[in-house]
C-alpha positions as CSV (number, residue, x, y, z in Angstrom):
1,M,-18.1,24.6,-10.6
2,S,-14.9,26.7,-9.6
3,L,-13.7,26.5,-5.9
4,I,-13.7,30.1,-5.8
5,S,-17.3,30.6,-7.0
6,F,-20.8,31.5,-4.5
7,P,-22.3,27.9,-5.9
8,F,-19.2,26.5,-4.4
9,L,-19.7,28.1,-1.0
10,I,-23.1,27.0,-0.7
11,F,-23.1,24.1,-2.2
12,I,-19.6,23.5,0.9
13,I,-22.1,24.5,3.4
14,I,-24.9,22.6,2.5
15,L,-22.7,19.5,2.1
16,L,-20.8,20.3,5.6
17,I,-24.6,20.6,7.7
18,T,-25.8,17.8,5.6
19,Y,-22.1,15.4,6.8
20,Y,-22.7,16.4,10.2
21,R,-26.5,15.8,10.5
22,I,-27.1,12.8,9.1
23,S,-25.8,9.1,11.2
24,P,-22.1,8.8,10.9
25,K,-22.3,5.5,9.4
26,H,-23.6,7.5,6.4
27,Q,-21.1,10.0,5.7
28,W,-19.2,8.3,3.2
29,K,-22.5,8.5,1.5
30,V,-23.2,11.9,1.5
31,L,-19.5,12.4,0.4
32,L,-20.0,10.4,-2.1
33,I,-23.1,11.7,-3.8
34,G,-21.4,15.5,-3.4
35,S,-18.4,14.4,-5.5
36,I,-20.7,13.2,-8.2
37,I,-22.3,16.6,-7.6
38,F,-19.5,18.2,-8.1
39,Y,-17.9,16.8,-11.1
40,A,-21.1,16.6,-13.0
41,W,-21.4,19.8,-12.1
42,V,-19.2,21.0,-15.5
43,R,-20.2,19.1,-17.8
44,P,-22.4,15.5,-16.9
45,V,-20.5,13.8,-19.7
46,Y,-17.1,13.3,-17.5
47,I,-19.8,11.0,-15.1
48,V,-18.9,8.6,-17.9
49,F,-15.0,8.8,-18.5
50,I,-14.6,8.8,-14.8
51,A,-16.9,5.8,-14.4
52,V,-15.5,3.5,-17.0
53,S,-12.0,4.0,-14.7
54,I,-13.3,3.1,-11.9
55,V,-14.9,0.2,-12.6
56,T,-12.8,-1.5,-15.0
57,T,-10.0,-0.8,-12.6
58,W,-11.7,-1.9,-9.3
59,A,-13.2,-5.1,-11.5
60,L,-9.8,-5.9,-12.9
61,M,-7.8,-5.5,-9.3
62,K,-10.6,-7.6,-7.1
63,K,-7.8,-10.7,-8.8
64,P,-5.0,-8.8,-9.4
65,S,-2.9,-10.5,-12.2
66,R,-0.1,-9.4,-15.1
67,S,-3.2,-9.5,-17.8
68,H,-5.2,-7.7,-15.6
69,W,-2.6,-5.4,-14.7
70,I,-1.8,-4.5,-18.4
71,M,-5.6,-4.4,-19.2
72,T,-5.9,-1.6,-16.6
73,L,-3.4,0.0,-18.1
74,I,-4.6,0.1,-21.7
75,V,-7.8,1.0,-20.2
76,N,-6.8,4.4,-17.7
77,L,-3.9,5.7,-19.6
78,G,-6.0,5.0,-23.8
79,I,-8.5,7.5,-22.1
80,L,-5.7,9.7,-20.5
81,I,-4.4,10.1,-23.9
82,V,-7.3,10.5,-26.4
83,F,-8.7,13.0,-24.5
84,R,-5.5,14.6,-22.7
85,Y,-3.3,14.8,-26.5
86,S,-5.8,14.5,-29.2
87,V,-4.9,18.2,-29.4
88,Y,-1.8,17.5,-31.0
89,F,-3.5,15.0,-33.2
90,N,-5.4,18.4,-35.0
91,V,-9.1,16.6,-33.2
92,H,-10.2,20.1,-31.0
93,S,-13.8,19.2,-30.7
94,L,-12.7,16.8,-27.6
95,I,-12.9,18.5,-24.0
96,V,-11.0,16.7,-21.4
97,P,-12.4,15.7,-18.6
98,L,-12.0,17.3,-15.0
99,G,-9.1,16.0,-13.3
100,I,-8.3,13.2,-15.7
101,S,-4.2,13.1,-15.1
102,F,-4.8,13.2,-11.0
103,Y,-7.6,10.3,-11.3
104,T,-5.4,8.5,-14.2
105,F,-2.8,8.8,-11.5
106,M,-4.7,7.3,-8.6
107,T,-5.9,4.6,-10.4
108,L,-3.1,3.1,-12.1
109,G,-0.7,3.7,-7.9
110,Y,-3.7,1.8,-6.4
111,A,-3.5,-0.9,-9.3
112,H,0.2,-0.9,-8.5
113,D,-0.5,-1.1,-5.0
114,C,-2.3,-4.3,-5.4
115,M,-0.2,-6.1,-7.8
116,G,2.4,-5.5,-5.4
117,K,0.4,-7.0,-2.4
118,K,1.1,-3.2,-0.5
119,I,-2.8,-3.4,-0.2
120,E,-5.9,-5.7,-0.5
121,P,-8.0,-5.4,-3.2
122,E,-11.2,-2.7,-2.1
123,Q,-14.4,-5.2,-2.4
124,N,-16.4,-2.4,-2.2
125,L,-17.3,-0.9,-5.7
126,L,-19.1,2.7,-3.8
127,H,-15.8,2.8,-1.4
128,Y,-13.4,2.2,-4.0
129,A,-14.8,5.1,-6.2
130,L,-15.3,7.7,-3.3
131,F,-11.3,7.4,-3.3
132,I,-11.0,8.2,-6.7
133,S,-13.7,10.9,-7.2
134,Y,-13.6,12.7,-3.3
135,F,-14.1,16.4,-5.0
136,P,-11.2,17.9,-3.0
137,Q,-8.5,16.3,-4.5
138,I,-10.3,15.2,-7.9
139,T,-9.0,18.7,-9.8
140,Q,-5.0,19.2,-9.0
141,G,-4.5,16.9,-6.3
142,P,-3.3,16.0,-4.2
143,I,-2.6,12.7,-5.7
144,G,-4.1,10.6,-2.4
145,T,-3.1,6.8,-2.4
146,Y,-5.5,4.2,-1.4
147,Q,-3.4,3.8,2.1
148,N,-3.8,6.7,3.8
149,M,-7.3,7.9,2.3
150,K,-9.7,4.9,2.7
151,E,-10.1,5.0,6.6
152,Q,-11.0,8.6,6.8
153,L,-12.8,8.6,3.6
154,I,-15.6,5.8,5.4
155,S,-14.9,6.0,8.6
156,P,-17.4,7.5,11.1
157,H,-16.5,11.7,12.1
158,A,-17.9,13.3,14.9
159,F,-18.2,17.7,14.7
160,K,-15.3,19.6,16.0
161,M,-15.0,23.5,16.2
162,D,-11.6,23.2,16.1
163,N,-11.4,21.7,12.5
164,I,-14.0,24.2,10.9
165,K,-11.7,27.0,12.5
166,S,-8.3,25.8,11.3
167,G,-9.8,24.4,7.9
168,G,-11.6,28.0,7.3
169,Y,-8.4,29.8,8.0
170,R,-6.2,27.4,5.9
171,V,-8.7,28.1,2.8
172,I,-8.8,32.3,3.6
173,K,-4.6,32.0,3.4
174,G,-5.1,29.9,-0.5
175,L,-7.6,32.7,-1.1
176,F,-5.5,35.2,-0.5
177,K,-2.3,33.5,-2.1
178,K,-4.4,32.6,-5.1
179,L,-6.5,36.2,-5.7
180,V,-3.7,38.8,-3.7
181,I,-0.6,37.6,-4.9
182,A,-0.7,35.6,-7.6
183,G,-4.1,37.7,-9.1
184,R,-1.8,40.5,-9.0
185,L,1.2,38.7,-10.4
186,T,-0.3,37.5,-13.8
187,Y,-0.9,40.5,-15.6
188,Y,2.7,41.5,-15.8
189,V,3.8,37.5,-16.6
190,D,1.4,37.0,-19.0
191,T,2.4,40.7,-20.4
192,V,5.8,40.5,-20.9
193,F,5.7,36.2,-22.2
194,S,3.2,37.0,-24.7
195,S,5.9,38.9,-26.6
196,P,9.4,38.3,-24.5
197,K,11.3,39.4,-27.8
198,N,9.9,42.9,-26.9
199,Y,11.7,43.4,-23.6
200,G,15.4,43.9,-22.6
201,G,17.3,41.7,-19.7
202,L,16.2,43.8,-16.6
203,T,12.4,43.2,-17.4
204,L,12.6,39.4,-18.2
205,I,14.5,39.0,-14.9
206,I,11.7,40.3,-13.4
207,A,9.1,38.5,-14.8
208,V,10.9,35.2,-14.4
209,F,11.0,35.8,-10.7
210,F,7.3,36.8,-10.5
211,Y,5.6,33.6,-12.3
212,A,7.8,31.7,-9.9
213,V,5.9,33.6,-6.9
214,E,2.8,33.6,-9.1
215,L,2.6,29.7,-9.7
216,Y,4.0,28.9,-5.9
217,A,1.2,31.0,-4.6
218,D,-1.8,29.8,-7.3
219,F,-0.6,26.0,-6.8
220,S,0.4,26.1,-3.5
221,G,-2.8,28.2,-2.6
222,Y,-5.3,26.0,-4.3
223,M,-3.6,23.7,-2.1
224,D,-4.6,25.5,1.0
225,I,-8.0,25.6,-0.1
226,V,-8.7,22.2,-0.5
227,C,-6.8,20.6,2.5
228,G,-8.6,23.6,4.8
229,I,-12.3,22.3,3.2
230,S,-11.5,18.6,3.6
231,R,-9.9,19.5,7.4
232,M,-13.3,20.9,7.4
233,L,-14.7,17.3,7.1
234,D,-12.2,15.9,9.6
235,I,-9.9,14.2,6.2
236,R,-6.3,14.9,6.2
237,L,-4.7,15.3,2.5
238,A,-1.3,14.7,2.5
239,E,0.9,17.9,2.2
240,N,1.8,19.5,-1.9
241,F,4.2,21.9,-0.6
242,K,6.6,22.5,2.3
243,R,8.4,26.0,1.8
244,P,10.2,24.6,-1.8
245,Y,11.8,28.1,-2.6
246,F,14.1,27.7,1.1
247,S,15.6,24.0,-0.8
248,R,19.7,24.0,-0.7
249,N,20.0,21.5,-3.4
250,I,17.6,20.4,-6.7
251,Q,16.7,17.0,-4.7
252,E,15.6,18.5,-2.0
253,Y,13.5,20.9,-4.2
254,W,12.1,18.3,-5.8
255,R,11.2,16.1,-2.5
256,R,9.3,19.3,-1.3
257,W,7.5,20.8,-4.2
258,H,4.1,19.1,-5.7
259,I,5.5,16.1,-3.5
260,S,2.6,13.5,-3.9
261,L,3.0,13.6,-7.9
262,N,6.9,13.7,-7.4
263,E,6.3,10.7,-4.7
264,W,4.0,9.0,-7.6
265,F,6.6,9.1,-10.0
266,K,9.2,7.5,-7.4
267,E,7.1,4.9,-6.2
268,H,5.2,3.7,-9.4
269,L,8.0,4.5,-12.1
270,M,11.4,5.0,-10.6
271,M,11.7,2.5,-8.6
272,P,10.3,-0.4,-11.0
273,A,12.8,1.2,-13.4
274,V,15.7,1.2,-11.5
275,T,14.8,-2.6,-10.7
276,S,14.1,-3.8,-14.0
277,G,15.5,-6.3,-16.1
278,W,16.7,-4.0,-18.9
279,N,17.8,-1.4,-16.4
280,R,20.4,-4.1,-15.2
281,K,22.3,-4.8,-18.2
282,A,21.7,-0.8,-20.1
283,S,23.6,-0.2,-16.4
284,K,26.0,-3.0,-17.1
285,F,27.1,-1.2,-20.7
286,L,27.3,1.4,-19.2
287,G,29.6,0.3,-16.6
288,K,31.7,-0.5,-19.8
289,I,32.1,2.7,-20.6
290,F,32.4,5.0,-17.3
291,P,34.4,1.7,-15.2
292,K,34.6,4.1,-12.9
293,A,31.1,5.1,-11.9
294,K,29.6,3.7,-8.9
295,K,27.4,1.5,-10.0
296,G,24.4,2.9,-7.8
297,N,24.8,6.0,-9.6
298,L,24.8,4.0,-13.4
299,R,21.5,2.0,-12.2
300,T,19.8,5.4,-11.6
301,V,20.7,7.2,-14.9
302,L,18.5,5.5,-17.1
303,P,15.3,5.8,-14.9
304,L,15.8,9.4,-13.7
305,I,16.1,10.2,-17.7
306,L,12.7,8.3,-18.2
307,V,10.9,10.1,-15.2
308,W,11.8,13.3,-15.9
309,I,10.5,13.3,-20.0
310,V,7.8,11.3,-18.8
311,T,7.0,14.9,-16.1
312,G,7.6,17.0,-19.1
313,I,4.8,14.6,-21.1
314,W,2.8,14.7,-18.3
315,H,2.1,18.4,-17.7
316,G,1.9,18.5,-21.8
317,A,3.3,17.5,-25.3
318,E,4.7,20.7,-26.2
319,D,8.6,21.0,-27.1
320,V,8.7,23.9,-24.1
321,Y,7.5,20.8,-21.4
322,I,9.9,18.1,-23.2
323,G,13.0,20.5,-23.1
324,W,11.7,21.7,-19.0
325,G,12.0,17.8,-18.5
326,V,15.0,17.2,-20.0
327,Y,16.6,20.2,-18.4
328,F,15.8,18.5,-15.4
329,A,17.1,15.3,-16.5
330,I,20.4,16.9,-16.8
331,I,20.9,18.4,-13.4
332,M,19.5,15.7,-11.7
333,L,22.0,13.4,-13.2
334,F,25.0,16.0,-12.7
335,S,24.1,16.0,-9.1
336,V,23.9,12.4,-8.4
337,C,27.0,11.6,-10.5
338,T,29.3,14.5,-9.2
339,M,28.0,13.7,-5.2
340,S,31.1,11.3,-4.3
341,Y,33.5,14.3,-5.8
342,M,31.5,17.0,-4.4
343,K,31.6,15.4,-0.8
344,K,35.5,15.1,-1.2
345,I,35.8,18.5,-2.3
346,R,33.7,20.0,0.7
347,T,35.9,17.6,2.3
348,A,39.3,18.5,1.7
349,I,38.1,23.0,1.8
350,H,36.5,22.1,5.1
351,W,33.3,23.3,3.7
352,N,30.4,23.9,6.6
353,D,27.0,23.1,5.0
354,E,26.0,24.9,8.5
355,N,27.8,28.2,8.0
356,V,24.9,30.5,7.5
357,F,26.6,32.5,4.7
358,I,26.7,28.6,2.9
359,K,22.8,28.1,3.5
360,I,22.4,31.6,1.9
361,F,24.4,30.7,-1.0
362,Q,23.1,27.3,-1.8
363,T,19.3,28.1,-1.7
364,L,20.0,31.7,-4.2
365,R,21.6,29.0,-6.0
366,T,18.7,26.5,-5.9
367,F,16.2,29.1,-6.4
368,I,18.4,30.1,-9.8
369,I,18.4,26.9,-11.2
370,V,15.0,26.4,-11.2
371,L,14.6,29.8,-12.5
372,F,16.4,28.5,-15.2
373,G,14.2,25.3,-16.2
374,E,10.7,27.7,-15.3
375,V,11.1,29.8,-18.5
376,M,10.7,26.7,-20.0
377,F,8.0,25.9,-18.5
378,R,6.1,29.3,-19.1
379,A,7.2,30.2,-22.6
380,H,4.9,29.5,-25.2
381,S,7.7,27.6,-27.5
382,L,11.7,26.6,-27.1
383,K,12.5,29.6,-29.4
384,D,10.3,32.3,-26.8
385,A,12.6,30.6,-24.4
386,F,16.2,30.8,-26.2
387,A,15.2,34.3,-26.2
388,I,14.4,34.8,-23.2
389,Y,17.9,33.4,-21.8
390,K,19.7,35.4,-24.8
391,N,18.1,38.9,-24.0
392,I,18.9,38.3,-19.9
393,F,22.5,37.5,-20.8
394,T,22.9,40.3,-23.7
395,T,20.8,43.1,-22.6
396,T,20.5,43.1,-18.9
397,R,21.4,46.9,-17.5
398,I,20.9,48.4,-14.5
399,N,20.1,52.2,-14.3
400,A,17.7,54.4,-14.3
401,S,16.2,53.8,-18.1
402,T,16.1,50.2,-17.4
403,I,14.5,50.3,-14.2
404,T,11.7,52.7,-15.7
405,A,11.1,50.4,-18.8
406,S,10.9,47.6,-16.7
407,L,7.4,49.3,-15.3
408,V,5.9,49.1,-18.9
409,P,3.9,45.5,-18.0
410,F,2.9,47.0,-15.2
411,G,0.9,50.1,-17.0
412,H,3.9,52.5,-15.6
413,N,3.0,52.5,-12.6
414,T,1.3,49.9,-9.9
415,F,-1.8,51.3,-9.8
416,G,-2.6,50.7,-13.4
417,A,-1.3,47.0,-12.9
418,Y,-3.7,47.0,-10.1
419,Y,-6.6,48.4,-11.7
420,R,-6.1,46.1,-15.5
421,S,-5.8,43.1,-12.6
422,V,-8.8,44.2,-11.2
423,H,-11.1,44.9,-13.6
424,S,-9.8,42.7,-16.6
């Protein structure tokens, strides 16, 4: 069931009426039933796989232990790998269950927190099932945490018109982003990236810029819709975007883009890797090779590489995603390893980070670094990505003919782009 569809509109109206008309102590049951209906609407068999993840994780984590943690990893990652990556082993008949990447991360995050004694294991299976299957966040996130969601989901909620208004406004804002902004730019981006070798540098630069805007509008627009719907239910989801393209460095950018995913990686992969025994041994070895490097920086080298390779693979096993992950690993490592040197240089030249021109420079620099990486994320292959880089650096000209050529993907005029995006 698409969030932008008439059936979903009817579904959410009925759900809201039932939710606020029923006894408050039963509201969480309405949410659970509604989430099951929403999930089963696409393909009822999907319920089997999410149910396996929910039941096994809940049962094993009632009494956390190392063996139970390993079994939880095997079950959840096994299902994810089989369905998400089977296509790369020439198995094309399996249809990926809806939201499997996101609910797998939620189950593993819950299990890891139980193992670390950050939370008490949930004793009520249906409460845990609602946490994992809550319909607004299951398809694309945000990745909720048990600590933030449990009480909200099972507590009674009174009807408040302010929640309906503010939630509805946010839904409308999200629809505008997805349908008006992302929907209009998609045609140009798809046209250019489908055959990048046929276009000059200026057209490619415009396409890359449009893609960055399209990606943000589409993804953040979706977050606005689900957060708005959840707000109508008086439940606050975690924010996933905080104006990321206005970041002044790459670390800040990743703290403001897909926030819940990056926090998940930091909490459940990065920090455990940093404090692990194998990393301590590896950092000591690196310390012998680079004796002047700070120990803190050395201890983050391998975990950063690990996190970014896993992040790339999480998006897909194609070479472009792995290349994208390696690219940002290198950028992040460079930033971390040169931080102390850059601080000394800024002090020596009296660099003022609060100067408006420096702020603009830092923001543009970060945005360009991000755009360079997004080429790989959007290209069909690394070969296409390198062809785009080559054409941008060798064929970019700004004159009447190149400007006219850059309008070709629009259908020679903006009306053509509008007409095609609406009627395609």
